[in-house]
C-alpha atoms as one frame of an Amber mdcrd trajectory, in Angstrom:
protein
-175.617   0.188  49.054-172.641  -1.964  48.084-169.758  -1.120  45.746-171.353
  -2.860  42.742-174.555  -0.848  43.107-172.567   2.369  43.553-170.522   1.708
  40.385-173.725   0.996  38.448-175.388   4.208  39.659-172.258   6.258  38.966
-172.038   4.994  35.380-175.702   5.845  34.792-175.213   9.254  36.415-172.195
  10.024  34.197-174.076   8.925  31.068-176.862  11.375  31.971-174.353  14.160
  32.654-172.630  13.581  29.315-175.975  13.050  27.528-174.940   9.680  26.112
-176.424   6.212  26.177-174.795   3.245  27.846-174.209   1.782  24.381-172.467
   4.989  23.268-170.271   4.802  26.366-169.250   1.269  25.462-168.160   2.326
  21.972-166.354   5.421  23.306-164.458   3.388  25.891-163.733   0.159  24.042
-165.535  -1.877  26.704-167.861  -4.431  25.193-171.513  -3.554  25.152-172.374
  -6.749  27.010-169.949  -5.895  29.830-171.365  -2.395  30.294-174.933  -3.697
  30.059-174.166  -6.381  32.666-172.790  -3.749  35.043-175.714  -1.342  34.701
-178.321  -4.113  34.842-176.833  -5.448  38.070-175.863  -8.842  36.604-172.183
  -7.965  37.200-171.566  -6.499  40.650-167.781  -6.683  40.481-166.508  -4.516
  37.641-162.729  -4.525  37.516-160.683  -1.415  38.101-159.359  -1.875  34.565
-162.902  -1.744  33.151-163.745   1.327  35.209-160.530   3.003  33.994-161.488
   2.323  30.361-164.947   3.809  30.962-163.292   6.873  32.528-160.974   7.225
  29.531-163.985   7.080  27.214-165.696   9.812  29.229-162.550  11.916  29.424
-162.447  11.847  33.223-159.955  10.522  35.736-160.609   7.506  37.900-160.420
   9.892  40.848-163.317  11.887  39.357-165.282   8.676  38.906-165.031   7.792
  42.585-165.461  11.390  43.785-169.185  10.982  44.379-171.512  10.736  47.354
-172.378   7.261  46.085-169.051   5.940  47.384-169.237   7.500  50.830-170.538
   5.285  53.592-170.615   2.060  51.597-171.481  -1.138  53.384-168.539  -3.218
  54.534-168.090  -6.008  51.972-166.566  -8.533  54.402-168.642  -9.268  57.468
């Protein structure tokens, strides 16, 4: 798994935990619906830290909580 896939899975996991849709997350966070949809569909594999921070703010969690997941442990090295 690479970082883009891990971010996508984490967003979907958090939406399930908070019982909200991806579209609801976009309105709660102020991130455009197309940006969030591109991340979770895999069309955008390089979400910015700023975007992730906005999503965290919308969910009421810290960026540390976002990355505190098994999904981010043992990621593939991006530069080979």
